[in-house]
Each structure stands twice: as structure tokens, then as C-alpha cells.
C-alpha positions, -999 to +999 in steps of 0.1 A: -122-482-081-140-506-082-145-552-084-164-575-103-189-604-100-188-636-125-218-656-129-224-685-154-248-710-160-241-746-138-272-756-160-257-777-185-292-781-207-296-742-203-253-736-208-264-755-239-298-737-251-279-707-248-243-713-262-270-724-298-295-692-295-258-670-289-241-690-323-275-691-349-285-656-331-262-639-314-275-604-314-299-615-299-284-638-274-264-609-267-298-592-262-305-620-237-267-621-220-271-580-213-312-584-196-298-609-176-267-588-165-289-559-161-314-585-137-283-595-123-273-567-111-307-552-108-307-576-076-276-578-057-286-535-061-317-547-040-303-569-013-276-543-010-309-519+003-321-544+026-288-560+037-280-525+060-302-495+064-269-468+062-246-473+037-267-483+011-273-453-010-231-454-009-229-495-018-264-496-041-250-470-063-218-480-066-241-516-087-247-518-124-244-537-158-211-523-179-204-548-208-167-562-209-163-577-242-185-587-274-206-610-253-194-611-220-206-589-195-199-585-153-221-573-127-199-542-115-195-523-077-171-511-053-142-532-045-150-518-007-186-541-018-167-578-003-170-565+032-202-552+035-208-584+022-183-612+043-172-590+067-143-577+088-121-598+107-102-574+131-068-555+128-052-526+108-076-493+089-061-481+058-074-443+060-098-442+029-124-414+017-155-440+019-151-448+056-148-414+055-170-397+044-203-426+057-184-417+098-191-380+087-223-390+072-234-409+106-222-389+128-195-405+143-159-389+146-142-412+115-112-421+147-138-438+170-150-454+140-117-464+131-106-477+164-139-497+163-132-514+136-093-527+142-103-536+177-140-553+169-146-560+126-171-558+112-201-587+111-210-598+070-241-588+060-243-610+028-261-594+001-246-603-029-252-645-032-286-631-024-288-611-054-278-633-075-300-652-067-332-623-065-315-615-098-328-653-112-358-644-104-369-615-122-342-625-146-366-655-165-392-628-176-366-607-184-354-638-210-392-645-216-392-606-232-363-610-255-378-640-268-410-626-278-398-594-287-375-612-310-397-643-329-418-611-330-396-587-354-378-617-375-411-638-374-399-672-363-368-690-345-346-716-348-321-734-319 
């Protein structure tokens, strides 16, 4: 099971520009939005790897861009990503294969890990918002590249 992260544009000027490009040049607009989604996914994946050391391969492998429907894209990740990002309060722990596998790889007896989480909870390791910010810095050059590629193939663009 996976969750998606919705990313919206708060800057009105940027939102209007993207809207004009999508309406006047839908192919390029969709390619721009897809490229942005890929860069955000890349940023989240990189910050997930920096947020903690051990379970990185499990979580990083689940972070992927996905086309939801025409013109709408999302960054998908494992459901437990929110638990890693925000931490977990003490309380009962569900018996999950993911946690069982993680305990086995980490060399921690599974019952001991469950008791520890139930007693102490887990500390937050924020990476999603940091990843979105990092993805934003990656998206700018990717967007320029998409626009330049489109202009060179079409000759010019009017938005």
C-alpha cells in the first residue's frame, strides 16, 4: 500500500504561467509537470537517505513519481513513510512484515523491537518537506531544459 504527496504551487505568478502553458501547449505543459514531479521524487528520495542510515533501502525504493491521470502526477511512497517522517507516539504496534523484515536485517529480535516502540515510540526523522525543498532546487534546471527542448523543436513559444 502506498501514499501520495500532493505538491501545489503557491506562487500565483508561477501558477498562472504554468496554467497558460498547459492550456496553450498541453504536450509541453504535461512534460514540464512530469519533470517537476520526477525532481521532487528525487529530492524526497535523497533526503530520505540522509534522514536515517539503516532502513534507507526499503523506504527509498518506494519513493517514485506516478501519473495519476492526464496532467496530474504524484510522488508515491510507502505508507510507513509518514511514521518515519513524523515519528510515532508510544502505543500498540501492529504486526507487519515490513517491521519484521527490518528487525531481522538490523539484527534486533522482533518482539524486543515491538516492545520498545510500544513503550517509547519513535523519534521523527523529517525528510518529506526537506525533500520537497531540495526537489524544487532540482526542478528549476529541469524545467528550463524542457522549455528549451520544446522551443528548439517548435521554433518559438508564445504563452
